[in-house]
MOPAC internal coordinates of N, CA, C and O (Angstrom, degrees):
PM7 1SCF
backbone

  N    0.0000 0     0.00 0     0.00 0    0    0    0
  C    1.4371 1     0.00 0     0.00 0    1    0    0
  C    1.5828 1   109.28 1     0.00 0    2    1    0
  O    1.2310 1   122.98 1   140.49 1    3    2    1
  N    1.3120 1   111.89 1   -39.51 1    3    2    1
  C    1.4988 1   117.82 1  -179.04 1    5    3    2
  C    1.5361 1   110.87 1   -61.46 1    6    5    3
  O    1.2310 1   120.62 1   139.95 1    7    6    5
  N    1.4052 1   116.42 1   -40.05 1    7    6    5
  C    1.4265 1   117.70 1  -176.17 1    9    7    6
  C    1.6105 1   110.64 1   -67.31 1   10    9    7
  O    1.2310 1   121.63 1   145.62 1   11   10    9
  N    1.3775 1   114.49 1   -34.38 1   11   10    9
  C    1.4604 1   116.72 1   178.43 1   13   11   10
  C    1.5158 1   110.58 1   -64.65 1   14   13   11
  O    1.2310 1   122.63 1   144.16 1   15   14   13
  N    1.3580 1   112.56 1   -35.84 1   15   14   13
  C    1.4919 1   118.03 1   179.53 1   17   15   14
  C    1.5447 1   111.74 1   -66.50 1   18   17   15
  O    1.2310 1   120.97 1   140.75 1   19   18   17
  N    1.3458 1   115.75 1   -39.25 1   19   18   17
  C    1.3947 1   121.74 1   176.82 1   21   19   18
  C    1.5553 1   113.78 1   -63.63 1   22   21   19
  O    1.2310 1   122.74 1   137.17 1   23   22   21
  N    1.4211 1   112.35 1   -42.83 1   23   22   21
  C    1.4806 1   113.32 1   174.94 1   25   23   22
  C    1.5001 1   114.92 1   -65.97 1   26   25   23
  O    1.2310 1   122.00 1   148.63 1   27   26   25
  N    1.3611 1   113.78 1   -31.37 1   27   26   25
  C    1.4901 1   117.21 1   179.43 1   29   27   26
  C    1.5748 1   108.12 1   -69.62 1   30   29   27
  O    1.2310 1   119.88 1   136.98 1   31   30   29
  N    1.3012 1   117.83 1   -43.02 1   31   30   29
  C    1.4581 1   120.52 1   177.58 1   33   31   30
  C    1.4883 1   110.72 1   -63.13 1   34   33   31
  O    1.2310 1   119.24 1   136.07 1   35   34   33
  N    1.2851 1   119.05 1   -43.93 1   35   34   33
  C    1.5100 1   125.17 1   175.54 1   37   35   34
  C    1.5354 1   108.60 1   -54.85 1   38   37   35
  O    1.2310 1   119.68 1   131.71 1   39   38   37
  N    1.3460 1   118.21 1   -48.29 1   39   38   37
  C    1.3990 1   123.46 1   179.88 1   41   39   38
  C    1.5518 1   112.57 1   -61.34 1   42   41   39
  O    1.2310 1   120.02 1   136.30 1   43   42   41
  N    1.3465 1   117.57 1   -43.70 1   43   42   41
  C    1.4445 1   121.43 1   176.07 1   45   43   42
  C    1.5431 1   113.01 1   -62.29 1   46   45   43
  O    1.2310 1   120.47 1   141.40 1   47   46   45
  N    1.3685 1   116.70 1   -38.60 1   47   46   45
  C    1.4037 1   121.28 1   179.30 1   49   47   46
  C    1.5508 1   111.96 1   -66.90 1   50   49   47
  O    1.2310 1   120.82 1   138.05 1   51   50   49
  N    1.3014 1   116.04 1   -41.95 1   51   50   49
  C    1.5040 1   123.28 1   177.51 1   53   51   50
  C    1.5422 1   106.43 1   -62.94 1   54   53   51
  O    1.2310 1   120.26 1   133.35 1   55   54   53
  N    1.3244 1   117.11 1   -46.65 1   55   54   53
  C    1.4232 1   118.85 1  -174.18 1   57   55   54
  C    1.6005 1   112.86 1   -68.93 1   58   57   55
  O    1.2310 1   122.48 1   145.75 1   59   58   57
  N    1.3520 1   112.86 1   -34.25 1   59   58   57
  C    1.5372 1   115.35 1   175.23 1   61   59   58
  C    1.5421 1   109.97 1   -71.30 1   62   61   59
  O    1.2310 1   120.06 1   146.51 1   63   62   61
  N    1.3415 1   117.49 1   -33.49 1   63   62   61
  C    1.4890 1   118.26 1   174.57 1   65   63   62
  C    1.4470 1   114.80 1   -61.89 1   66   65   63
  O    1.2310 1   121.43 1   134.80 1   67   66   65
  N    1.3567 1   114.87 1   -45.20 1   67   66   65
  C    1.4370 1   119.10 1   178.52 1   69   67   66
  C    1.5398 1   112.86 1   -63.77 1   70   69   67
  O    1.2310 1   121.66 1   140.56 1   71   70   69
  N    1.3471 1   114.43 1   -39.44 1   71   70   69
  C    1.4643 1   117.90 1   179.54 1   73   71   70
  C    1.5472 1   108.74 1   -61.02 1   74   73   71
  O    1.2310 1   119.80 1   145.72 1   75   74   73
  N    1.3070 1   117.99 1   -34.28 1   75   74   73
  C    1.4935 1   121.16 1   178.84 1   77   75   74
  C    1.5218 1   112.86 1   -65.25 1   78   77   75
  O    1.2310 1   119.20 1   161.15 1   79   78   77
  N    1.3493 1   119.13 1   -18.85 1   79   78   77
  C    1.3825 1   119.82 1   178.66 1   81   79   78
  C    1.4887 1   116.81 1   -77.13 1   82   81   79
  O    1.2310 1   119.74 1   167.69 1   83   82   81
  N    1.3498 1   118.10 1   -12.31 1   83   82   81
  C    1.4101 1   120.92 1   179.92 1   85   83   82
  C    1.5797 1   106.55 1   -71.87 1   86   85   83
  O    1.2310 1   120.78 1   -50.30 1   87   86   85
  N    1.3960 1   116.12 1   129.70 1   87   86   85
  C    1.3695 1   114.50 1  -175.76 1   89   87   86
  C    1.5449 1   112.97 1  -131.12 1   90   89   87
  O    1.2310 1   120.14 1   160.30 1   91   90   89
  N    1.3420 1   117.34 1   -19.70 1   91   90   89
  C    1.5069 1   114.42 1   176.74 1   93   91   90
  C    1.5236 1   105.59 1  -155.98 1   94   93   91
  O    1.2310 1   121.97 1   -26.40 1   95   94   93
  N    1.3847 1   113.84 1   153.60 1   95   94   93
  C    1.4205 1   117.27 1   178.84 1   97   95   94
  C    1.5352 1   113.93 1   -63.20 1   98   97   95
  O    1.2310 1   120.79 1   -24.37 1   99   98   97
  N    1.2409 1   116.10 1   155.63 1   99   98   97
  C    1.5226 1   122.07 1  -178.43 1  101   99   98
  C    1.5334 1   105.36 1   -94.65 1  102  101   99
  O    1.2310 1   119.75 1   -46.13 1  103  102  101
  N    1.3004 1   118.08 1   133.87 1  103  102  101
  C    1.4065 1   122.27 1   172.01 1  105  103  102
  C    1.5449 1   113.73 1  -106.05 1  106  105  103
  O    1.2310 1   122.87 1   -41.45 1  107  106  105
  N    1.2095 1   112.10 1   138.55 1  107  106  105
  C    1.4922 1   118.35 1   178.27 1  109  107  106
  C    1.5605 1   105.96 1  -123.51 1  110  109  107
  O    1.2310 1   122.17 1  -107.58 1  111  110  109
  N    1.3138 1   113.46 1    72.42 1  111  110  109
  C    1.5336 1   118.95 1  -174.29 1  113  111  110
  C    1.5028 1   113.77 1   -58.42 1  114  113  111
  O    1.2310 1   122.73 1   138.77 1  115  114  113
  N    1.4203 1   112.37 1   -41.23 1  115  114  113
  C    1.4709 1   115.66 1  -173.26 1  117  115  114
  C    1.5903 1   109.18 1   -62.74 1  118  117  115
  O    1.2310 1   121.30 1   140.36 1  119  118  117
  N    1.2993 1   115.11 1   -39.64 1  119  118  117
  C    1.4990 1   112.07 1  -176.62 1  121  119  118
  C    1.5615 1   112.26 1   -90.37 1  122  121  119
  O    1.2310 1   121.56 1   151.04 1  123  122  121
  N    1.3927 1   114.61 1   -28.96 1  123  122  121
  C    1.4579 1   114.49 1   179.45 1  125  123  122
  C    1.5573 1   114.72 1   -67.54 1  126  125  123
  O    1.2310 1   121.58 1   153.04 1  127  126  125
  N    1.3681 1   114.58 1   -26.96 1  127  126  125
  C    1.5026 1   118.07 1   179.77 1  129  127  126
  C    1.5407 1   111.71 1   -63.83 1  130  129  127
  O    1.2310 1   121.96 1   155.76 1  131  130  129
  N    1.3399 1   113.86 1   -24.24 1  131  130  129
  C    1.4721 1   120.22 1   179.38 1  133  131  130
  C    1.5534 1   109.89 1   -66.10 1  134  133  131
  O    1.2310 1   118.38 1   160.84 1  135  134  133
  N    1.3200 1   120.69 1   -19.16 1  135  134  133
  C    1.3676 1   122.92 1   179.77 1  137  135  134
  C    1.5573 1   112.26 1   -75.80 1  138  137  135
  O    1.2310 1   122.17 1   160.70 1  139  138  137
  N    1.2997 1   113.46 1   -19.30 1  139  138  137
  C    1.5215 1   116.31 1  -174.36 1  141  139  138
  C    1.5687 1   111.15 1   -85.82 1  142  141  139
  O    1.2310 1   120.39 1   -43.34 1  143  142  141
  N    1.2935 1   116.86 1   136.66 1  143  142  141
  C    1.4493 1   121.17 1  -179.56 1  145  143  142
  C    1.5064 1   106.63 1  -119.09 1  146  145  143
  O    1.2310 1   120.18 1   -56.31 1  147  146  145
  N    1.3453 1   117.25 1   123.69 1  147  146  145
  C    1.3974 1   124.39 1   176.69 1  149  147  146
  C    1.5219 1   110.57 1   -63.83 1  150  149  147
  O    1.2310 1   122.19 1   -52.85 1  151  150  149
  N    1.3751 1   113.41 1   127.15 1  151  150  149
  C    1.4678 1   119.46 1   179.12 1  153  151  150
  C    1.5057 1   114.72 1    89.92 1  154  153  151
  O    1.2310 1   120.36 1   170.55 1  155  154  153
  N    1.3244 1   116.92 1    -9.45 1  155  154  153
  C    1.5060 1   121.93 1   177.31 1  157  155  154
  C    1.4840 1   118.12 1  -123.32 1  158  157  155
  O    1.2310 1   119.76 1   145.06 1  159  158  157
  N    1.3959 1   118.06 1   -34.94 1  159  158  157
  C    1.4267 1   120.94 1  -173.05 1  161  159  158
  C    1.5144 1   108.44 1   -80.74 1  162  161  159
  O    1.2310 1   120.85 1   -44.05 1  163  162  161
  N    1.3762 1   115.98 1   135.95 1  163  162  161
  C    1.4392 1   122.80 1  -178.25 1  165  163  162
  C    1.6015 1   111.20 1   -92.69 1  166  165  163
  O    1.2310 1   120.31 1   -11.76 1  167  166  165
  N    1.2223 1   117.00 1   168.24 1  167  166  165
  C    1.4986 1   122.12 1   174.90 1  169  167  166
  C    1.5202 1   108.20 1   -59.31 1  170  169  167
  O    1.2310 1   118.02 1   140.00 1  171  170  169
  N    1.2703 1   121.38 1   -40.00 1  171  170  169
  C    1.4927 1   124.07 1  -178.47 1  173  171  170
  C    1.5337 1   107.96 1   -65.23 1  174  173  171
  O    1.2310 1   119.81 1   138.67 1  175  174  173
  N    1.3050 1   117.96 1   -41.33 1  175  174  173
  C    1.4566 1   122.46 1   178.40 1  177  175  174
  C    1.5423 1   110.64 1   -61.68 1  178  177  175
  O    1.2310 1   121.52 1   139.42 1  179  178  177
  N    1.3539 1   114.69 1   -40.58 1  179  178  177
  C    1.5037 1   118.19 1  -177.70 1  181  179  178
  C    1.5608 1   108.11 1   -65.92 1  182  181  179
  O    1.2310 1   120.25 1   137.13 1  183  182  181
  N    1.3629 1   117.13 1   -42.87 1  183  182  181
  C    1.4238 1   118.30 1   176.17 1  185  183  182
  C    1.5358 1   113.25 1   -57.11 1  186  185  183
  O    1.2310 1   120.25 1   143.70 1  187  186  185
  N    1.3092 1   117.13 1   -36.30 1  187  186  185
  C    1.4560 1   122.33 1  -178.70 1  189  187  186
  C    1.4998 1   107.15 1   -68.46 1  190  189  187
  O    1.2310 1   121.44 1   133.67 1  191  190  189
  N    1.3533 1   114.85 1   -46.33 1  191  190  189
  C    1.4950 1   118.74 1  -172.91 1  193  191  190
  C    1.5347 1   114.77 1   -75.88 1  194  193  191
  O    1.2310 1   121.36 1   141.33 1  195  194  193
  N    1.3437 1   115.00 1   -38.67 1  195  194  193
  C    1.4607 1   122.14 1  -172.77 1  197  195  194
  C    1.5382 1   113.55 1  -111.57 1  198  197  195
  O    1.2310 1   120.01 1   157.23 1  199  198  197
  N    1.3414 1   117.58 1   -22.77 1  199  198  197
  C    1.3157 1   120.64 1  -176.50 1  201  199  198
  C    1.5429 1   113.31 1    94.94 1  202  201  199
  O    1.2310 1   119.23 1     7.06 1  203  202  201
  N    1.3602 1   119.08 1  -172.94 1  203  202  201
  C    1.4313 1   116.48 1  -178.28 1  205  203  202
  C    1.5508 1   107.46 1   -75.77 1  206  205  203
  O    1.2310 1   121.47 1   -34.23 1  207  206  205
  N    1.3383 1   114.78 1   145.77 1  207  206  205
  C    1.4552 1   120.70 1  -177.13 1  209  207  206
  C    1.5399 1   112.81 1   -71.95 1  210  209  207
  O    1.2310 1   120.38 1   -28.10 1  211  210  209
  N    1.2961 1   116.87 1   151.90 1  211  210  209
  C    1.4827 1   120.30 1   177.29 1  213  211  210
  C    1.4454 1   112.15 1   -74.44 1  214  213  211
  O    1.2310 1   120.40 1   148.98 1  215  214  213
  N    1.3914 1   116.84 1   -31.02 1  215  214  213
  C    1.4984 1   122.80 1  -179.43 1  217  215  214
  C    1.5089 1   106.28 1  -147.77 1  218  217  215
  O    1.2310 1   122.39 1   -34.53 1  219  218  217
  N    1.3218 1   113.02 1   145.47 1  219  218  217
  C    1.5457 1   120.14 1   173.42 1  221  219  218
  C    1.5292 1   109.66 1  -130.91 1  222  221  219
  O    1.2310 1   125.08 1   -38.99 1  223  222  221
  N    1.3193 1   107.86 1   141.01 1  223  222  221
  C    1.5471 1   116.80 1   178.00 1  225  223  222
  C    1.4949 1   110.31 1  -129.58 1  226  225  223
  O    1.2310 1   121.71 1   -53.07 1  227  226  225
  N    1.2551 1   114.33 1   126.93 1  227  226  225
  C    1.4684 1   121.67 1   177.24 1  229  227  226
  C    1.5590 1   109.96 1   -94.25 1  230  229  227
  O    1.2310 1   119.55 1   -73.67 1  231  230  229
  N    1.2750 1   118.47 1   106.33 1  231  230  229
  C    1.4377 1   123.19 1  -175.43 1  233  231  230
  C    1.5562 1   113.50 1   -77.95 1  234  233  231
  O    1.2310 1   122.03 1   145.07 1  235  234  233
  N    1.3549 1   113.72 1   -34.93 1  235  234  233
  C    1.4296 1   122.65 1  -178.91 1  237  235  234
  C    1.5103 1   111.71 1   112.36 1  238  237  235
  O    1.2310 1   119.12 1   -14.27 1  239  238  237
  N    1.3027 1   119.29 1   165.73 1  239  238  237
  C    1.4535 1   122.27 1  -179.86 1  241  239  238
  C    1.4871 1   112.48 1    57.92 1  242  241  239
  O    1.2310 1   119.81 1  -143.25 1  243  242  241
  N    1.3695 1   117.97 1    36.75 1  243  242  241
  C    1.4477 1   120.44 1   179.74 1  245  243  242
  C    1.4964 1   116.35 1    79.55 1  246  245  243
  O    1.2310 1   118.99 1  -176.83 1  247  246  245
  N    1.3462 1   119.54 1     3.17 1  247  246  245
  C    1.4755 1   120.94 1  -178.03 1  249  247  246
  C    1.5377 1   109.74 1  -104.04 1  250  249  247
  O    1.2310 1   122.46 1   -47.58 1  251  250  249
  N    1.3432 1   112.88 1   132.42 1  251  250  249
  C    1.4489 1   122.32 1   176.91 1  253  251  250
  C    1.5420 1   110.33 1  -127.98 1  254  253  251
  O    1.2310 1   119.66 1   -29.18 1  255  254  253
  N    1.2955 1   118.25 1   150.82 1  255  254  253
  C    1.4736 1   119.99 1   172.06 1  257  255  254
  C    1.5738 1   105.51 1  -126.18 1  258  257  255
  O    1.2310 1   123.88 1   -44.80 1  259  258  257
  N    1.3374 1   110.16 1   135.20 1  259  258  257
  C    1.4833 1   116.71 1   175.81 1  261  259  258
  C    1.4570 1   106.75 1  -118.84 1  262  261  259
  O    1.2310 1   120.55 1   -44.22 1  263  262  261
  N    1.4098 1   116.55 1   135.78 1  263  262  261
  C    1.4512 1   127.21 1   179.63 1  265  263  262
  C    1.4916 1   111.57 1  -108.68 1  266  265  263
  O    1.2310 1   119.93 1   -55.47 1  267  266  265
  N    1.3151 1   117.73 1   124.53 1  267  266  265
  C    1.3880 1   125.66 1   171.68 1  269  267  266
  C    1.5230 1   110.80 1  -114.90 1  270  269  267
  O    1.2310 1   119.63 1   -53.40 1  271  270  269
  N    1.2932 1   118.32 1   126.60 1  271  270  269
  C    1.4378 1   121.08 1  -177.86 1  273  271  270
  C    1.5104 1   109.92 1  -131.28 1  274  273  271
  O    1.2310 1   120.66 1   -30.15 1  275  274  273
  N    1.3425 1   116.34 1   149.85 1  275  274  273
  C    1.4461 1   123.52 1  -178.02 1  277  275  274
  C    1.5229 1   109.14 1  -148.11 1  278  277  275
  O    1.2310 1   120.79 1   -42.09 1  279  278  277
  N    1.2965 1   116.09 1   137.91 1  279  278  277
  C    1.4196 1   126.64 1  -179.56 1  281  279  278
  C    1.5359 1   108.57 1  -118.43 1  282  281  279
  O    1.2310 1   120.12 1   -64.69 1  283  282  281
  N    1.3054 1   117.38 1   115.31 1  283  282  281
  C    1.4688 1   121.15 1  -175.36 1  285  283  282
  C    1.5110 1   105.74 1  -107.84 1  286  285  283
  O    1.2310 1   120.72 1   -52.45 1  287  286  285
  N    1.3554 1   116.22 1   127.55 1  287  286  285
  C    1.4509 1   126.13 1   179.11 1  289  287  286
  C    1.4720 1   110.53 1  -127.73 1  290  289  287
  O    1.2310 1   119.46 1   -46.59 1  291  290  289
  N    1.4051 1   118.63 1   133.41 1  291  290  289
  C    1.4043 1   120.30 1   173.84 1  293  291  290
  C    1.5530 1   110.54 1   -69.54 1  294  293  291
  O    1.2310 1   121.01 1    -8.55 1  295  294  293
  N    1.3818 1   115.68 1   171.45 1  295  294  293
  C    1.4590 1   118.69 1   176.14 1  297  295  294
  C    1.5361 1   112.32 1   -60.56 1  298  297  295
  O    1.2310 1   120.98 1   142.83 1  299  298  297
  N    1.3183 1   115.72 1   -37.17 1  299  298  297
  C    1.4749 1   119.89 1  -177.63 1  301  299  298
  C    1.5786 1   107.73 1   -71.08 1  302  301  299
  O    1.2310 1   119.84 1   139.25 1  303  302  301
  N    1.2905 1   117.91 1   -40.75 1  303  302  301
  C    1.4565 1   121.32 1   178.63 1  305  303  302
  C    1.5304 1   111.33 1   -59.01 1  306  305  303
  O    1.2310 1   119.84 1   149.06 1  307  306  305
  N    1.3263 1   117.92 1   -30.94 1  307  306  305
  C    1.4522 1   122.23 1  -177.81 1  309  307  306
  C    1.5320 1   112.78 1   -78.80 1  310  309  307
  O    1.2310 1   120.51 1   172.28 1  311  310  309
  N    1.3407 1   116.63 1    -7.72 1  311  310  309
  C    1.4554 1   120.00 1  -177.78 1  313  311  310
  C    1.5067 1   111.43 1   -66.73 1  314  313  311
  O    1.2310 1   120.15 1   -53.30 1  315  314  313
  N    1.3086 1   117.32 1   126.70 1  315  314  313
  C    1.4261 1   122.21 1  -179.88 1  317  315  314
  C    1.5169 1   109.22 1   -59.75 1  318  317  315
  O    1.2310 1   122.13 1   -38.61 1  319  318  317
  N    1.4085 1   113.53 1   141.39 1  319  318  317
  C    1.4402 1   122.62 1   175.21 1  321  319  318
  C    1.5708 1   115.25 1    75.00 1  322  321  319
  O    1.2310 1   120.73 1   135.95 1  323  322  321
  N    1.3019 1   116.21 1   -44.05 1  323  322  321
  C    1.5273 1   122.10 1   179.98 1  325  323  322
  C    1.5116 1   113.46 1   -98.34 1  326  325  323
  O    1.2310 1   119.88 1   160.00 1  327  326  325
  N    1.2496 1   117.84 1   -20.00 1  327  326  325
  C    1.4389 1   120.58 1  -170.23 1  329  327  326
  C    1.4867 1   114.26 1   -56.43 1  330  329  327
  O    1.2310 1   119.70 1   142.03 1  331  330  329
  N    1.2998 1   118.17 1   -37.97 1  331  330  329
  C    1.4993 1   123.91 1  -175.06 1  333  331  330
  C    1.6023 1   107.91 1   -69.27 1  334  333  331
  O    1.2310 1   120.82 1   155.38 1  335  334  333
  N    1.3316 1   116.04 1   -24.62 1  335  334  333
  C    1.4958 1   121.27 1  -179.50 1  337  335  334
  C    1.4433 1   114.42 1   -89.90 1  338  337  335
  O    1.2310 1   119.21 1   165.96 1  339  338  337
  N    1.3968 1   119.11 1   -14.04 1  339  338  337
  C    1.3762 1   123.45 1  -177.60 1  341  339  338
  C    1.5559 1   115.06 1   -96.84 1  342  341  339
  O    1.2310 1   119.16 1  -177.86 1  343  342  341
  N    1.2667 1   119.21 1     2.14 1  343  342  341
  C    1.4789 1   119.14 1  -179.33 1  345  343  342
  C    1.5528 1   105.10 1   164.66 1  346  345  343
  O    1.2310 1   121.19 1     4.53 1  347  346  345
  N    1.2967 1   115.33 1  -175.47 1  347  346  345
  C    1.4339 1   125.13 1   177.57 1  349  347  346
  C    1.5379 1   106.90 1  -136.49 1  350  349  347
  O    1.2310 1   122.74 1   -43.93 1  351  350  349
  N    1.3650 1   112.36 1   136.07 1  351  350  349
  C    1.4626 1   115.64 1   179.21 1  353  351  350
  C    1.5605 1   114.42 1   -68.13 1  354  353  351
  O    1.2310 1   122.01 1   -22.94 1  355  354  353
  N    1.2534 1   113.75 1   157.06 1  355  354  353
  C    1.5050 1   122.28 1   175.51 1  357  355  354
  C    1.4867 1   110.12 1   -97.39 1  358  357  355
  O    1.2310 1   119.58 1   -45.41 1  359  358  357
  N    1.3135 1   118.40 1   134.59 1  359  358  357
  C    1.4246 1   122.29 1   177.44 1  361  359  358
  C    1.5257 1   110.14 1  -116.25 1  362  361  359
  O    1.2310 1   121.39 1   -45.83 1  363  362  361
  N    1.3645 1   114.94 1   134.17 1  363  362  361
  C    1.4258 1   123.62 1  -179.70 1  365  363  362
  C    1.5322 1   108.68 1  -122.69 1  366  365  363
  O    1.2310 1   121.59 1   -48.27 1  367  366  365
  N    1.3391 1   114.57 1   131.73 1  367  366  365
  C    1.5044 1   119.15 1   178.46 1  369  367  366
  C    1.5808 1   107.13 1  -129.51 1  370  369  367
  O    1.2310 1   122.54 1   -38.46 1  371  370  369
  N    1.3474 1   112.74 1   141.54 1  371  370  369
  C    1.4144 1   121.84 1   171.89 1  373  371  370
  C    1.5270 1   108.94 1  -131.09 1  374  373  371
  O    1.2310 1   119.96 1   -55.06 1  375  374  373
  N    1.3002 1   117.69 1   124.94 1  375  374  373
  C    1.3980 1   126.65 1   179.02 1  377  375  374
  C    1.5297 1   107.15 1  -110.68 1  378  377  375
  O    1.2310 1   118.95 1   -66.65 1  379  378  377
  N    1.3930 1   119.61 1   113.35 1  379  378  377
  C    1.3904 1   121.60 1  -179.90 1  381  379  378
  C    1.5894 1   106.40 1  -107.10 1  382  381  379
  O    1.2310 1   120.95 1   -54.92 1  383  382  381
  N    1.2953 1   115.78 1   125.08 1  383  382  381
  C    1.4165 1   118.17 1   177.42 1  385  383  382
  C    1.6088 1   109.06 1  -104.50 1  386  385  383
  O    1.2310 1   122.60 1   -44.34 1  387  386  385
  N    1.3183 1   112.62 1   135.66 1  387  386  385
  C    1.4501 1   119.31 1  -179.65 1  389  387  386
  C    1.5393 1   109.71 1  -115.33 1  390  389  387
  O    1.2310 1   120.42 1   -36.34 1  391  390  389
  N    1.3476 1   116.81 1   143.66 1  391  390  389
  C    1.4414 1   124.97 1   170.37 1  393  391  390
  C    1.4524 1   108.41 1  -126.10 1  394  393  391
  O    1.2310 1   120.43 1   -71.14 1  395  394  393
  N    1.3366 1   116.79 1   108.86 1  395  394  393
  C    1.4900 1   123.29 1  -177.29 1  397  395  394
  C    1.5094 1   109.90 1    55.87 1  398  397  395
  O    1.2310 1   119.59 1  -133.02 1  399  398  397
  N    1.3381 1   118.38 1    46.98 1  399  398  397
  C    1.4318 1   124.24 1   173.20 1  401  399  398
  C    1.5151 1   118.47 1    79.31 1  402  401  399
  O    1.2310 1   120.46 1  -179.71 1  403  402  401
  N    1.3377 1   116.73 1     0.29 1  403  402  401
  C    1.4943 1   125.35 1  -179.54 1  405  403  402
  C    1.5408 1   110.65 1  -113.55 1  406  405  403
  O    1.2310 1   120.84 1   -42.69 1  407  406  405
  N    1.2199 1   115.99 1   137.31 1  407  406  405
  C    1.5553 1   119.76 1  -178.95 1  409  407  406
  C    1.4997 1   107.92 1   -59.69 1  410  409  407
  O    1.2310 1   119.85 1   -52.38 1  411  410  409
  N    1.2788 1   117.90 1   127.62 1  411  410  409
  C    1.5128 1   123.55 1   179.24 1  413  411  410
  C    1.5351 1   108.41 1  -114.35 1  414  413  411
  O    1.2310 1   118.60 1   161.11 1  415  414  413
  N    1.3112 1   120.27 1   -18.89 1  415  414  413
  C    1.4619 1   122.74 1   179.07 1  417  415  414
  C    1.5475 1   111.06 1  -165.27 1  418  417  415
  O    1.2310 1   119.63 1   -31.54 1  419  418  417
  N    1.2858 1   118.31 1   148.46 1  419  418  417
  C    1.4452 1   123.13 1   178.39 1  421  419  418
  C    1.5508 1   105.19 1  -138.39 1  422  421  419
  O    1.2310 1   122.18 1   -51.90 1  423  422  421
  N    1.3276 1   113.43 1   128.10 1  423  422  421
  C    1.4744 1   115.24 1   178.21 1  425  423  422
  C    1.5441 1   105.95 1  -128.70 1  426  425  423
  O    1.2310 1   122.82 1   -44.03 1  427  426  425
  N    1.2393 1   112.19 1   135.97 1  427  426  425
  C    1.5214 1   120.91 1   179.26 1  429  427  426
  C    1.5216 1   109.73 1  -121.86 1  430  429  427
  O    1.2310 1   120.91 1   -41.68 1  431  430  429
  N    1.4010 1   115.87 1   138.32 1  431  430  429
  C    1.4173 1   118.77 1  -178.45 1  433  431  430
  C    1.5689 1   105.85 1  -140.24 1  434  433  431
  O    1.2310 1   122.93 1   -30.74 1  435  434  433
  N    1.3047 1   111.99 1   149.26 1  435  434  433
  C    1.4654 1   116.75 1   179.84 1  437  435  434
  C    1.5912 1   107.15 1  -136.17 1  438  437  435
  O    1.2310 1   121.75 1   -38.81 1  439  438  437
  N    1.2292 1   114.25 1   141.19 1  439  438  437
  C    1.4655 1   116.78 1   174.20 1  441  439  438
  C    1.5010 1   111.55 1  -151.68 1  442  441  439
  O    1.2310 1   121.54 1   -16.25 1  443  442  441
  N    1.2717 1   114.65 1   163.75 1  443  442  441
  C    1.4617 1   124.55 1   178.58 1  445  443  442
  C    1.5503 1   107.46 1  -110.95 1  446  445  443
  O    1.2310 1   119.95 1   -33.61 1  447  446  445
  N    1.3205 1   117.70 1   146.39 1  447  446  445
  C    1.3756 1   120.39 1  -171.05 1  449  447  446
  C    1.5224 1   111.92 1   -60.35 1  450  449  447
  O    1.2310 1   121.20 1   152.37 1  451  450  449
  N    1.3639 1   115.30 1   -27.63 1  451  450  449
  C    1.4868 1   115.01 1  -173.98 1  453  451  450
  C    1.5958 1   105.78 1  -103.67 1  454  453  451
  O    1.2310 1   118.01 1  -162.38 1  455  454  453
  N    1.2203 1   121.40 1    17.62 1  455  454  453
  C    1.5060 1   122.95 1   176.90 1  457  455  454
  C    1.6173 1   111.49 1   -54.78 1  458  457  455
  O    1.2310 1   122.93 1   147.66 1  459  458  457
  N    1.3428 1   111.99 1   -32.34 1  459  458  457
  C    1.5003 1   113.33 1  -175.60 1  461  459  458
  C    1.5671 1   111.80 1  -100.63 1  462  461  459
  O    1.2310 1   120.72 1  -167.71 1  463  462  461
  N    1.3027 1   116.23 1    12.29 1  463  462  461
  C    1.5302 1   120.14 1   176.42 1  465  463  462
  C    1.4581 1   111.22 1   -60.44 1  466  465  463
  O    1.2310 1   118.32 1   151.57 1  467  466  465
  N    1.3841 1   120.80 1   -28.43 1  467  466  465
  C    1.4096 1   121.43 1  -179.73 1  469  467  466
  C    1.5496 1   114.02 1   -54.72 1  470  469  467
  O    1.2310 1   120.81 1   153.79 1  471  470  469
  N    1.3425 1   116.06 1   -26.21 1  471  470  469
  C    1.4581 1   118.42 1  -175.93 1  473  471  470
  C    1.5137 1   111.49 1   -71.24 1  474  473  471
  O    1.2310 1   119.60 1   167.03 1  475  474  473
  N    1.3029 1   118.37 1   -12.97 1  475  474  473
  C    1.4611 1   122.87 1   179.77 1  477  475  474
  C    1.5483 1   109.12 1   -93.22 1  478  477  475
  O    1.2310 1   118.71 1   175.13 1  479  478  477
  N    1.3213 1   120.06 1    -4.87 1  479  478  477
  C    1.4169 1   124.82 1  -178.65 1  481  479  478
  C    1.5176 1   117.92 1   -83.56 1  482  481  479
  O    1.2310 1   119.87 1   161.67 1  483  482  481
  N    1.3282 1   117.85 1   -18.33 1  483  482  481
  C    1.4239 1   121.22 1  -169.30 1  485  483  482
  C    1.4510 1   110.68 1  -109.78 1  486  485  483
  O    1.2310 1   120.00 1   -60.38 1  487  486  485
  N    1.3292 1   117.60 1   119.62 1  487  486  485
  C    1.4564 1   122.90 1  -179.92 1  489  487  486
  C    1.5009 1   111.12 1   -66.81 1  490  489  487
  O    1.2310 1   118.61 1   150.20 1  491  490  489
  N    1.3806 1   120.26 1   -29.80 1  491  490  489
  C    1.4553 1   120.59 1  -177.55 1  493  491  490
  C    1.4992 1   112.12 1   -69.03 1  494  493  491
  O    1.2310 1   118.93 1   171.68 1  495  494  493
  N    1.3469 1   119.64 1    -8.32 1  495  494  493
  C    1.4722 1   118.13 1   177.85 1  497  495  494
  C    1.4951 1   113.01 1   -87.09 1  498  497  495
  O    1.2310 1   119.33 1   173.58 1  499  498  497
  N    1.3515 1   118.88 1    -6.42 1  499  498  497
  C    1.4492 1   119.89 1   176.19 1  501  499  498
  C    1.4681 1   108.93 1   -68.53 1  502  501  499
  O    1.2310 1   121.73 1   -31.23 1  503  502  501
  N    1.2854 1   114.29 1   148.77 1  503  502  501
  C    1.4702 1   119.79 1   178.94 1  505  503  502
  C    1.5417 1   110.54 1   -68.86 1  506  505  503
  O    1.2310 1   121.61 1   -45.69 1  507  506  505
  N    1.2823 1   114.52 1   134.31 1  507  506  505
  C    1.5223 1   120.21 1   178.11 1  509  507  506
  C    1.5047 1   105.24 1   -83.49 1  510  509  507
  O    1.2310 1   121.72 1   -37.66 1  511  510  509
  N    1.4438 1   114.31 1   142.34 1  511  510  509
  C    1.4033 1   120.15 1   178.05 1  513  511  510
  C    1.4641 1   111.71 1   -97.69 1  514  513  511
  O    1.2310 1   120.10 1   180.00 1  515  514  513

């Protein structure tokens, strides 16, 4: 009976240790943007669906833009010193435009950190002297 209790306590210790590793909410911008409806969704709804924006811009005349950004990295990419050589992070952006508190446009973009590496592959792009 005592050994079962020891295993149970060990399990609880492991579970509480893993729970302490949680540090930030996970964003799923690609799927959460599908919840927004142009002309119907309010600013309050957007905060419920996507959370607080990372940046806000007041354009004027009742127009605002909210920016949501997310950087996804695999466990290997988070490895110190070697992570940058083992892959490249994914970046997601959502720009929500409001007119008088109602969504008037939603734009989603996705890129990989090495998407623009092709620009280094062509010698003709070097400046001529």
